[in-house]
N, C-alpha and C positions, 0 to 999 in steps of 0.2 A: 521476395515478389511473392503475395498467394494468388493464387488461383482456384477459384472454387465455380463447378458445376452443380447446376440442382435440376432435380427434374418434379414432377407433381401428374399426377393424373385422376388425381383422388375424387374428382367430381368430372360433369359431362364438356369439363374442357380441359387440355391437358396445356403443361404452365411449361416454362425451363427459360434457366435464368443461367449468363458465366460472367463472374465476377473476377473481376482482374484490378489492379491497380488504379489503371489508366480511365478505365468505362465498366458500366454494365449491360450488356446484350442481354435482350429480352425477348423469348417466341411464346405466342399463344397459337392454339391451333385444337380441331377439335379431338375431343378424348372420347372415351366408352371405348370399344372393340379396334376403331382405328389407332388409337394410342400403341398397341403396342408395334403397329408396324412401322407407327413414323415417328415412334421417339429418337431411337437414335438415329437415325440420317439428320433427323433436328440439333440432336445434340452434335454429333460431327458438324454440323453447318454451324452453328454455332460457334465452336472453335477452329474452322477454316477462317471464318469471319475476322477473329482475332489474329490468325496468322498462330494460332499456337495447336499443339498435338497433347492428346490424351496423357501422353507421357509427362506435361508442363501443368497438370491438375494438379493441387494440393489434395482435395479431396473433393467427395459425389456427397451432395447433400439428397434427399429425397421425400416427397410426403408420405406418411407413417400412416396417415389418416387419424382419426376414422374418416371413413369416404366410404364411396362407390368397392364395391369386393373386389371386380376385375383388376380395373383400375389401380389398387390400390397395389394387388399383386405386380402387375404391370412396371409401375416405378421400381418399387422392390428389385422385383427380380433382373430389373435394366439397369439400377444402381449398383448392386450387387454384382452383375456380370462385370460389367466395366471397370467397378474396385479393384475386384479379383482379378480382372486381364493385366491392370496397371499396379497393380501392388499398391493401392491406396487405400487409405481409411473412409467410412461414412460420416455423415450426419444424420441423425435422424429430425425432421422436421415436423411440429403437430400440424397439421394441417386444417383444423379448425383455427389454430393462432393466426394462422394466415389469413383468415378472412378478418379477423380483428384487427390486424396490421394493415387489412386491405384498408377498412372504415378508418382509421388512424391516419392513414396517407389522403384519406380523402376531407376528411376533418382538416386537417392542417390544410389542404388546399382552396378549402373554403373559410378558413382563419378563424376554425369552430376547436372547441375541445369535445371528448366523449366523457370526462367526468372519470372518475377513481375505479368502473367498476363495468368494463365491457362483455357481456354474454354475448356468445356465439352459437346462433340457432340455425344448425344445417338441416333439410327436408331428408329422410333418411330413406322416406316410403316408404310402402306400409302402413303409414298412414302413423308413423315414430318421426320423433326429430334425433339429430344427432346435437349437444350441447354440450358449454362447456363457459367458466367465468374467466377472464385473466384480465389483470390491470398493467398499466404502463407507468413504471418508475425508474429511474434514473437511467433512461434513454432503450431498456430493454421491458420486455414483457415475460412477467409473471404468473404462473399460474393458480388461479383462485378457488377454482371447482376443479377438477378432472373429467375428462370426457366423456358420459354417459347417455342413456336413450331414455328418452321422454315420449309422452304422450302430449300431446296442446293444452290439456287439463292440465296435468303435471308440472307442467313445467310453469305453466302461468301461477299454478297455485303457490309454489314453491318463491315466484316472486315478487308476488301480494304478501310474503312471510318475510318481515322485518327485518327477524334476523337469520334470517338466511340468506346473504349476499343478493340482495334485489339489484337490478340493471340502473347504470343511470345512462347506456345506449345497450342500443340491441341488434346485432350484423347479420345476415345472411339469407338464405335463399326459402328456410319456415317462412320469414315474413309475408312472403308474400304466395307461398301457397295455401299456409293455414288464415292467413288474415286475421278478421276479428279474433276467430279461434285464440287465438294467444296473442295473451293480454300481458301489456308491455306496461300499462300505465303510466307514466311522466317519461321514461325511457325515449332517448332519440331513437330515430329506427332508419338504419342502412342496410336495406335490401337489395342491395347490386353490389355490384362487384364493379370495382374500378381496374385494374390489373394483376392477377395473381399471379405473374409472375416478377413484377414489380416489388410485392409483399415476400413470395421465396426467396427470391434476394437479398430482402432486407434480413430476415430470419435468418438465411443462411450463413449471413455474416456474422449476425450476432452468435449461434453457437459456435462457429470456428473462434472467436472471439474468447467466446469462454469455455473452450477446450474439451466442446462435447464429442470429443473422435471415439469413433465404434472400431471396430475389427471388422470389414468386410462379413465376413461369415455370421457374423452378430445379425444382420442387418434383416429384421422383423417387419410385417404390417403391425396396425393396432384395428382391430373389424371395433371391436365392443359386442357386438353381436357375432351369433355363429347364424344365425339364420337369414339366409338374404332374400329369399322368396315364397309366396303364399304357392302351397298346394293348390290344386287346381279344385277340392273341395273347397277350402276355403274362399278361392275367388268364385267359386259359384254361390256360394254364402253371401258372399258380400254382395255381389250381384243382386241377390235376390233379395235382401233386405234394403239398397238402394230403391 
């Protein structure tokens, strides 16, 4: 019997999932600073609902990023701490791939398909975007373009280049934040999230099935960029320019 506990706080929301042979229990709550205080109690509550303890878990999955700096550290630290304490391995989950999976689930519910190439574009603040490309094949996701940091202009230019993996679908918060500045061409647009927890559960199961286990000591977040905020001078300059 495989039991997986999955944790993610890479965005402004917190998502948890408990996967057992009998059911998938999901929890979604407020992220940000509150995730550090709420994640462990929420995880233990999921286990209690299933009549399980941490010793019954086979692996702990966590959203590795890219995403919010504090949220990534929270999920990584909690997953690592629980895994080390219980002697369990971890599964690192691409946080942008979660968005692609969420869009796939939305499309399936609507009876449509996303096409061969799904680009995820998430607001990275500081007028930048985290983006990556994925393809769905043989019942699982494949990374086509690794997560990277873009401006709306540079990402739009990449998508306009027929030789550079243009999207058949685009998903993520950057669609709403950047609006018309993010030019998606004929690609379908999926700006809203339906259930990050359901997407996290599916990717965690896929990672387990692929044997992507890591020692808990190797659990590390993926930041993509090191700078996480403007300096005071930069904020003042931006305000003056606007």
